[in-house]
N, C-alpha and C positions, 0 to 999 in steps of 0.2 A: 346747126347749133351755134349759139352765139359763144363769145369767148366768156362771158360772166357765167352762163349756166356750165360751160366746160370747166371753169374755175371752181364753180361749187361741186362738181361731180368729182373732181379731181382732190378736192378737200375731203367731201365724204370717203372717198377710197383709202385716204391716208387716216382717216380717223377710224375706218373700219378696221384697216391693217394694224393700226395701232392697239385697238382693242385684241386682235388676234395675237398679240403679242404674249396675252395673259396665259394663254394655253399653249406656248410654244416652250419649249424646255430653255431652262436658263443658259444650258450650255451652247445652245445655238445662238445666244445673245450676246456672246463676247466680242470685244473689240477686235477689229481686223489687225493684219499684220503691218499694216503701215502705221498703226497706233492711232487712229482715227477716233475719236469720241465725240462726234457731232451730234449723233441721236441717244438720248437715253430711253433706258428700257421701261417698259410698264412695270410697275412696282407691285401691283396688287398680289401676285401668286408670291413673291421673293420677301417683301417684308410687310410686317405686319403692324409694327408699332412707331409712332412718329416720337422720339427720344432726342430731344435738345438738352444739354446742360450748360445753363449759362452762368458765366462766372465774368466779373468784369477783370480785365487785365492792364497792366502797365505796358506801354511800347518800350520803355528803355532796354529790357533783357531781350528784345527780339531786333531793335534797329538803332543804328548809331547815331540818327537824326530823323526828322520828319518833312525833308524836302519833298516838297510836292505831295506829301501825304505818305501813308502807309496802311496796307491791309494785311492783316494776319488771318490766314485760316486755318482753326483747329479743326481738324478731321475726326478727333476722338470725340469732341464735345459738339461738332455740327454747327458751329457758328463761325461768323465771318466779323472781325474787328476791324474798325477804322479810324484811324485818326487823322483828323485834317492837318494841314501844316501848321496851323495855329493851336493844336492840342486837343481841339473838341474831340470827343470820343463819341463813336457809334458801334453798336453790337445789333448784329441780325442773325435769326435763325438760317440755316442754310440745307441744302442737300449736299452729299459728298458721296464720292465714288462707292460702287457696291463692294469692292474687294480689294487687297492691297495690291494685287497684279495690276488693276487699272488706277491706282493710286499714285500719284506724282507729287513729291516733296522737294522743299527747296526754295530758292529764291528767284524771282523772276520779276517781271514789271509789266506794266500796262503799256502796250504798243498801238492799239487802236479803240478808236470809242465808235461803236456802231449805233446809231440812234434808231435804225428800223432793221434789225437782222432779219436775213431770209435764212432758209436751210435747204441743203442740197444733200441727198443720200450718198453714200460711199459706194463704190462698185460692188463691193461685198454686201451691204445693205441691200442693194438693188437684187443682187442674185437670190438672197435669202426671201424678199419681199418685192417679187416683179410688178406687183399690184399699186405699189408706192409710188407717189408721183416724182419726177425727176427734179422738182423745184415747188417749194412753199415760200410763197411771197411773204413780206412781213404781213402782220396781222394777229387776230385773237388765235388763230389755230397754230400758229408757228411754235415749234418746239423749243427755240431760243427765247421766248416771252417778247417784251418790248424794248430791251435794250441789251446790249451785248458789250463787255470789256474783253477786248483780245489780249492775251496774254504772250510773252516771248516764246513760250513754248508752242511749236506747232499744234494746232486743233484745240489748245485749251483755252477755255473761256470762263469769265463768271458773266452770268447770264439770267434772266429771267426765267420764268416756266408758266405754261398755261395750266400744268398739271400741280395744283397747290398741295395733293397729297405727299409729294415729293418732298417737301421742305421738312427738315428735321430726320431724314432718313438717310440710309445708304442706299443710294437709288439712281447714280449716274455712270456713266461710262467714263468719266474721268473729270468733268467740268463741275463747276462750284454752281449751284443753282440758287436764286433767291426768289421771293415772292416779286411779281412785277414793281408793285409800289416801292419796295426796298431797292430793286436795281435800279429804278428812275432815280431814287434819292441819291445814292451812290456813282451813277453815272453824272449826276450834275456836280458832284464834289470832288470825283477823282479826275488826274488829269494824264495825258501821255506823259510815261515816266513815273508815275505812282509805283512805288517799290511794292512787292506782294510777296509774302513769305508763306508758305503751306507747311504745315507742321503735323 
């Protein structure tokens, strides 16, 4: 069997496994004890409405300066606000964590810009879903989308998603998701050291 065929079979198995999450009890999909948030749950049985509340914000109440730009993620409105260093403002709909226990708030920063994110399941994910591949390479089937911005908090990222139904919803295990075209824009503007605040 060629490696290309094996790769296609691995992706099919992963996608089939992801679809199976829809019938798995939500309790079985919680974050593992190490705090890993790499894979987001299937939201089809958990949330039914895509609700974002957009309002423009000023940066001054949240940041003392715009050095290297600033990202504000408003969990309640499911929106990501970004100010470039020159003050230019951008507003993007986002996915946010499913529950308060999966939500981390506070100040962090971008520590790594990944232009082609890949994905590996955690040991607890593999225990629950042994049919999942050990690795999903960069590409259209990757749960982290086309770009990822790693935060200083372990396992937390702002990333794209191949499942656009998640945007505007409480649908992640901790990460902040954007449409792929939006994460690509943010990726180009953000810098290592860009300040990030989740409220």
